[in-house]
N, C-alpha and C positions, 0 to 999 in steps of 0.2 A: 547468473542472472537469467540466461535463456532457459535453463532447466526449471527454475522457479516459475518463470512465465508460462512455459508450456504445460507444466504440471498444474498450475492454476487454471489455465484454459481447459485442460482435460477434466479437472474437477468441476468446473462450471458447467461443462457439457454434461457430465455425469449427473450433476444436480438437476439440470433441466430434464434429462431423460427419466430420472427417478420420479420426479413429480408428475411428469407426463404419463408415466405408467400408472400412477395412482389416481389420475383424473377420471372421474366417472365410475369409480368402484365404490363399494360399500366401505364405510369408515371403520373397519375392524383394525385393531391394534394401532389406533390413531396416535397415541402417545409415543410408541416406539418408532413409527414412521416419521413423526415430527423430530424425534431425536436424530435419526439418520440424516434427515434433510439439514438439520442444524449443524451437524458435524461436517457434512459436505460443504455447507456455506462458510463455516469458520475456516476450514483448511483452504478453501478457495481464496478467501480474503487474505489469509496469512501468506500464502504462496505469492499472490500478486503484489502484496505489500513488500514482501522480501525482495522481489525482483526490482521494484521501484527504489527501495532503500539502497541496493547495490549500485544501481545506475545513479542515484543521487550522490552517493559517496564519490563516484568517479567524476561526476559533474562538479562537485564541490572542489576537488583538487584542481580541476581545469580552471575553475573560476579564480581560485587563489593564485594560480600560476600567472594568469593574465591581468588581474586587477589588484590594485592596492586597497586593502580593507583594514579597518580598525580591528584591534584584538578583540574587542567586545562583539563585533560582527562575526568574526571567525568563531568565537565561542558559541554565539547564538546559532550559527549554521550547524555546528557539530551537535548542539543540544536539541535542535528543532525536531529531530526524529522521536526523541523521548519526551520533550516538553513543548507543548503547543505555545506557551507564553513566550518562548524565544523568538517567535515570529513577529512580535510587536516591535522589533528593531527596524526603524525606518530604512537604514542603509541596506538591509537585506532586500527590500523591495525596489531600491534604486540601483544597486550595484550587482545584485545576484538574483534577478527576476526568475530565471529558469529554475534555479535551485529552490527558490521559495515556492514556486508552483508545484514542483515535484513533491515537496514535503506536504503540501496541502492534499495531494492525491493520497498520500499515506494516511493522513488523518481522516 
C-alpha cells in the first residue's frame, strides 16, 4: 500500500516537472510530449488507486468484523471497486460510511 502511494506521488511530481520543463518552449514534437504526459498521468492514477484499494480491503474486513451486515451489503462492498452501481445499496452508506467514501475516491 505504501509503495503504491509513494510511487504515485513520485509519478505525480515527475508529471509536474515534465510539464513545467515544457512550459514556455516551442511546441515541437507536441504529440509525443502529450503521450509522455498522458502515460505519467495514467500510472499516477493507477498507483494511487491501487494504494486506496488495498487500504479499502483492509477497512472492509475491519467493518465486517465490528458490524453486522446483510449478505447483499457485503457483496456490494466487495463489488464496489469494479462496479459503481454496487454503491446504490443504502446500508453501505449507513453502516460502512468510511469504506463507501474510500471507494468513491477510487472512482
